[in-house]
N, C-alpha and C positions, 0 to 999 in steps of 0.2 A: 231287767230288774225296776220294779215299781216302787213308790214311795208312799207311806203314810205318815201325815205329819199330825201333831197335837200341838197345839199353841197356848201358851200362857194358862195352861193349867195352874191353879192354885191348890196348893197342898199345905196343911199344917205338919210341921216336923218339928223335932229338936235337933238343932245343928247350931254348933260354935263352941269356942273355947272361953268365954267370957261369962261370969256369972249370970248377968243379965240374961245372958243365951240359955244357959244350962237350967234357969229356973223354969222353963216351959215351953211350949212349943210357939213357934213363929211363923208367918206363912212365906212361903215360897212361891215363886211363880217358874214353872218347868215348861220348856217348849222342845219340843224332841221330833227329829225325822228317823224313820228306819225303813229299811228296804224290806219288801215282800215278793214271794214269787210272783212272776205275772201270770201264772196258772189261775189266779182268781178272776183277772178280766177276762179271760177266754170261756171260763167255765160258768161264771156267774155263782160261784159257790163259795158261801163263808169260810168252809172248814179249809178251802185252799189259800188262804191269806191268816194274817195276824190280827185278832180282833181288837181295835183300838178302848171297845168298852172293857175288855177283859186287862188290856195293859194297864188303863186307866185305875181300875177298882185295885189290881194287884200293886200297884205303885202306892197308892194312897193307904193301903192296909199294912204293907211293909213299912214304910218311912212314919207311918203311926207308933209304930212298937220299938223303933231303934232310936237311939242319939248316935250323932255323927259330929265328929269335931271339925271336920272340913268340908267344904262344900265339894270339894274334887274327891274326897272317899265317897261321900253319898252319891255324886254321879257315876263313879266307876262302879258302886253296887248297882245302881239302876241300869247301867249297860250291861253288867254280867246278867242281870235277870232279862235283858231282850236279847242277849247272844245266846245265853245257856239256856234259858226256861222256855224263852216263845220263838228261838231259832230264827230270829234277824240275822241277816248276814252281814248287815251294815247300821252303825247308829250313830246320830250326831244329837248331843244333848246340851241345851244351856239353862243353867240353874240360877235364879237371882234371889238375893233377900230384899225385900221392899224396904226401904225408909229407915234402915238401919245406922245411917250416919247423917248427922245435920247436913243441910244443904245438898244431898245425893239423892237421887230418886231410886236407884237399884245398884246394887253390887252383885258380881256372879262370876261363874265361870262356863266355858264352853270346852266339850270334850267329843272328839269323834273317834269310835274305835271299829274295827272290822273282824270278822273271822279270820281264821290263819289262811294266808295266801289270797287275801282281799284287802288292799290298803285303802283306808278310809280317804287318801288324798288323790288316788286315783279316779276316783268317783267325783262326777259333779255334784256342784251342791244344789239340791233339788229346790230349795226353797230362797 
């Protein structure tokens, strides 16, 4: 298995439980690594892998249309897209709110999931 990573993607999304968070979108930083078949490296064929451009476009579109109370829920939603819609066998995602607490640069969550029969903990962290 090979891995593709997307690092510090900025996305405007509505997430949070506090009135100030529910009032409008806030900027999130999303980093993720996902497994892809190693066929792409052998064939040099974009159709044999997962297009990071398609992933970025889909995430921005989906998150722009929804509200999530928790970062954990948002993370599970994105992981579901990756596993179910894009066919990734393994996904690790980190999502951070930037500057939401005084004196704190970022707060966030990190989640790893894999398809049935493949444990996310059995794989090395490629980043």
